[in-house]
N, C-alpha and C positions, 0 to 999 in steps of 0.2 A: 411534722415538717422539720427537715434538717436544713437550716439556712447556712450558706457558705458563700465565700467570695473567691473568684478565680482570677489568676494572673499568669502571665507568661514572661519570664525574665528574658533578657537579650540573648542569653546563651541557649534559649529554648526550653529551659526547665519550667514545667507546668506546676503551679503552686495553688493549692486549695486551702483556705483557712476557714475553720468552723468555730464560732464562739459558743462556749457552753459554760455559763456562770454557776452551774449547779455542782461543779466539782472543783477541788483544789488542784487537780492534776492536769497534765497536758500529754497528749500522744503525738509523737512525731513518726510519720510513716513515709518511707521512701520505697517506691515501687519502680523496678527496672523492667522495661518491656523486652525481656529476654527469658526464655525458658528452654527446656530440652528440645523443643521443636526447632530451635535455631542452631543446633549442633550438626556437625558432620556425622554421617553414618559410621565413619571410621574413628571418630573421636567423641563418643557419647559419654554422658555423665558430667560434662564440663560445667553446666549451669549449677548443678548440685555441688560440685567441687568448689565453685566460686562462692556459694553460700557460706562455706566453711572458711575459704581464704579471706573473705571480707572481715572476718574476726581475727585475722592473724597479725593485725597491726598496720599502721600507716606511717608516713614520714614523721609526724609529731606525736603519735600515740602508739606506744608499743603494745598496749593491752586495752581492749575495749570494755571489758567487764568492770574493772576497778573504778574508772571515773563515773560510770552509771551507778554503781552501788554506793559510792561515796556521795552521789547526788540524791540518794534515796529512791532510785528507780530500778527498772528492769528492762531488758532488751532481748530480742530474739529475731528469728527469721524463718522463712519457708520458701521452698521452690516447687514449682510444678511445670507442666509442659508449656505453659503460656507466659509465666512471669516469675520474677524473683523479688521477694518482699522483705524489707527490714523495718523494724520498729523499736521505739523506746517509749516507755511510760514513766513519768517522773513528776515531782512537784513543779508547778508552773514557774516558781522562782528560778528553777534550774534549767529552763528551756534551752538556754544557750549551750549547755553542756551537750545536749543531744544534737543540736545543729552543728556544733564544732566537730563532734565525732563523725557524723554522716558526711559532712563536707570534706573532712580531711581524707577519708578513705575514697571518696569519689574523685578527689583531686590527685592523690598520691598514695595509692595502695603500696604496701611494703612487698616488693618483688624480691624475695629472698629464697635461696635454694633450701635452707633449713626449714623455713615456714612451709614451703611447698611440700617438702618431704614429710613433715609431720601431718599435714592435712591430707595428703595422699593416703597415708596409712590409716587415718581416721575414717575416710570415706570408703576405702577398701574393706576395712573391718565392719563398717555399717552394712555394706553390700553382703558380706558373708553372714552377718548376724540376721539380717532381715529377709534376705532372699534365698540363702542356701541352708541355713540352720533352722529357720522358723517354719513350722508346718504351713503348707500352701504358699510359702513365701515367694515362689517364682510364678505364681498364677498370672500376674500381670505381664510377665515376659511372654507367656503363651497367648494370652488374650490379645495383647497389642500386635503380636506377630501374625495372628490369625485374621484379625479384623482389618488391618491396614496393609495395603500393598505398597504404596508409594509415599504417603504422607508421613512425616517424621513422628507422628504419634505412634508409629509402629515399634518404638522402644520406650520403656518406662523412664521416668525422670532420673532414677538412680543410675541408668545406663544399661547397655546391653550386657557387657561383661566387665569384670573388675580390671582387666588388662588395659582397657582404654584409659582409665585414670592412672593406673600404674605406669603407663608409658608417657604420661603428660610431662612435657618439658617446659622450662621457664619461657621459652619463646612462644609456645602454644598458649600459655597462660596470658602473657602480655598481649598477644594478638586478640584473644577473646575479650579481655578487659577493655582495650581501647576501641574495640568495635561496638560494644554494647553498654558499658557502664559509664555513659556520658550524660551530662545534664539534659541534652536534647532528646535523650531516650529514657527519661525518668519523670516520675510524678512525685511531688513532695506534698504531703498533707500535714497541717498543724491543726489539731483539734483539742479544745479544752478551754480553760479559764483564761483566755487571751483576748486582747483587743487586736482587731485585724490590722490596723495601721502599724502598730508597734511590732506585731509578729512579722509582717511583710518586711519591715525595715531590717529586722534581724536576719531573715532569710536572705535578703539581698546582700547583707554584710558578709555572710558566710559562704554563699553560693554564687553570688553575682559575677565574681571574677574567674570562676572555673571555665576553661574554654570548652566550647562545644566540640563534639566529635564528628567524624565522617561516618555516621552509622548508615550502612547500606539499606536500601529498601528491602523489605521482606518479600521474597519470591518463593513461596512454597508450592510444591506440586499439589494439584487438586486430586483428592482421592476419588476414583471412579465409583459409581454406584455398584453395590454388590448385587449380583444376579444369580449366584450359585451358593447353595448351602455348604458350609464348611464344617468339618468335625475333626476332632483330635482327641486321642486318649493318651494320657501320660500317667506315669506311676511315681510315687514318692513315699517318703517315710511319714505317712499320716495314718491315723487309726480309722478314719471314716472316709468313705468315698464322697466326692462332691461333684455337683453338676453346675455348669455355667452356660446360660444362653445369652448371647451377646448380639444386640441389634444396633444398626446404625441409626443415628438420629441427627437432628439439625444442630446448628451452632448456637452458642449462648446469645447471639445477637439476632437470631431469626425470630420473626413474630410468633412462630409455633412453639418457642421454647417453654412458655408458661403452661401450655397444654400438655407437652410431653413431661414436664416436671410433675404436674398433677396426676397424669396417667401413672407415673412410677409410684406415686404415693397411694393411689387407689389399689395398686397391686401389692406393694410391699412395705409400706411405711408403718411399722408397729403392729401391735396385737389386734387392732381393729381393721387392718387391711385385709383384702380378699384372700390372698395366698396364705397368710398366717391363719385366718379364721377357718378356711375351708380345707386346706391341705395339711396344716400342722395340728390345729386344735381339734377339728371335727373328724377328718379322715385319718389323722395320725400317720400320714405317709412321709412326712419330713420331720426331722428333729430341729432343723434350722432352715429358714427361708427368708429371702430378702429381695428387694428390687430397688435400684438406684440408677442415677445418671451421672455421667462424667462432667456435664455442664461446661465443656471446654469451649474456648473462643472460636475454634474451627469445628466443623461438624464432628459430633462426639458419639457416645455410645449409651445405650440403656442395657443394664445387666440384671439378669435374674439369676440368683445363685441359691442353691439349696443342698442340704445333706440329707439323704434318705434316712428314715428311722431304722433302727436295728431290725433286721429280718425282712425289710422291704427291698425288693429288687429294683435296681436303677431304672429298668425299662418301665416298670409299673409307675414309679414316681414321676418319670419324665412324661409319660402318656397323660397322667392326670394334670400335670402342669400345662401341657399344650392345650388340653381341653378347657382350662380356665382362660387361657389367652384367646382361644377361639370364641368363648362365650362373651368376652369383653368386646370382641370385634363385631359379633352378630347381634348383641342385645345392648342397647344404650344403658348406661348407668342412670340411676334416678337423680333427680335434682337434689334430693335430700343428701344423697351420698356425696355428690359433688360439693355442695355447700359445706358439708362437714370437713372435707379435705381442704377447701379454700380457707375456712376459718382456722384450721390448724396451721396452714402456711402463713396466714396473717399474724397469728400469735407468735410464731417463730421469728418473723421479721421484726415485729415490734419489740420482742424480747432482746433480739440481737442488737438493737439500736440503743439499748440502755447504756452499754459500755462505750466510753469515749474512744477506746482503742478500736472497737468494731466499727464505729462510725468513720474513723480515719481510714481503716483498711477498705471499707465499702466505698467510700468516696473515691479513693485511689483506683479501685477496680473499675467502677463505672466510668471514670474518666478514661481509663485504659481502653475500654470497649467503645468509647466514642461519645458518651454523654453522662456526665456526673449527675444530672438532674433525674436520671432514672431512679436514683435512690428514693426519691419522693413519689414515684409513680408505680412502684412495684406492687403495692397492695391493689391498686386499681387494675393493673395488668392481669393479676391473678383473678380478680373478681370478674373480669371481662370474658374469661373462658367459659364456654357453654358445654352442655352435655353433648351436643353434636360435634364440637371441636374434639373432645376426648375420644369419641368413637371414630371420627375420621382419622385421627393420629394413630389410634390402635390398628385400624385397617391398613394404614400405610406402612407402619413400622414393624408390627408383630407378624411378619411373614417368614416362611421357611427360607425363601431365597435371600432374605436380608439378615439371616442368622448365622452365627458361628457358634458351634457347640463344643465345649470342652468338658471332658470327663476326667476327673482327677481320681485315680484309683490308689487306695492306700495299701501299703505292703506290710503294715504293722498289725499285730493282734489287736482286737478291739480294746480300747481304753488305754493302750500303751502309747506314750509320747516318744518322739525321736530324741535321742541324745546327740549333741553336736559332735561332728567328726573331730577327731583329735587334732588333725592338721589344720582345722579351721577355727580353732579356739583362739580367743584374743590373748596376746602375750601378757 
């Protein structure tokens, strides 16, 4: 059980405080309710750009890393389609350092042409390195584009093309910041060896006077149900062909989420999963195979990906894969198989809650999706999934008309890796 207290400041900032006397550390986590789904289709990659810009300094702090390191801590951030998250972990005696840092950049980020230019270059180089030069690096550009027609999940977090970030101007950046990076669009969690009353007083000291913003209500287009099988073949500088089967699933907040998560584990979570045991280990049709879900806040995806073994035709490997999916739809899994997967999920949850940082991040996330108390009910929600639930979800999701298929064909000789293009190397 993770006990916490919840407060809302006058400016709308949601504050959660978790006391944990077992550690000398404290984690400060600030989650902003903004991700790549809040971008304009003509200006993508801005949420990811802001993850970098938020470390570019603010009115009173030219550099964020030095104060944290001098305080004996560490900090970092991540962005996805649904949110942007910043965190610090440091000795509890230095809690105010983290609160000072986070409040100053929330109040007065440094809008400077030089900072913007530096971070633009960093983000563009990251795009080139991870999407253009890395094998299969543009897979999510193809998957997102195939699976979504109208929802902004149709582009990945890093953006559609580097040009959108290259063309970002200071006015665009300021507009994005004052729309989304406001206290009334944020969740602050303090977790660690703190007393709630004292921690709340410090939060009010550093964040209470930051004015709320006029954050517009989110009005995203609803993705229509897919009714036609999509397929695409692309070529790239990779040594091994790859297959991706992509199916639409429910949102993270839907009651069926826990069943679809367990379904993906039955198929492809580790060496004991069905696809690994049957298609890789026994039949040796694949050299790699996996299944996972995006677990996004709006309706997401289940992805099965695999690389056929050397000498195995793609058609043969794909046929065997579809046969396994059909088997799961037609024959219910055993109670023993389900319990094994549930126990594995339970162990992962318990292990993840050992870290004070993970508790802070998880509390912020569940508050974002509507109810922080879910953090204490997740095990029970997984345990409530039945064999019939898994089969029903398999029958609803794993259909041809709900599928987008991507074949990624390699153009390199077997075993040879692509060298980066000379004009795309980092300076």
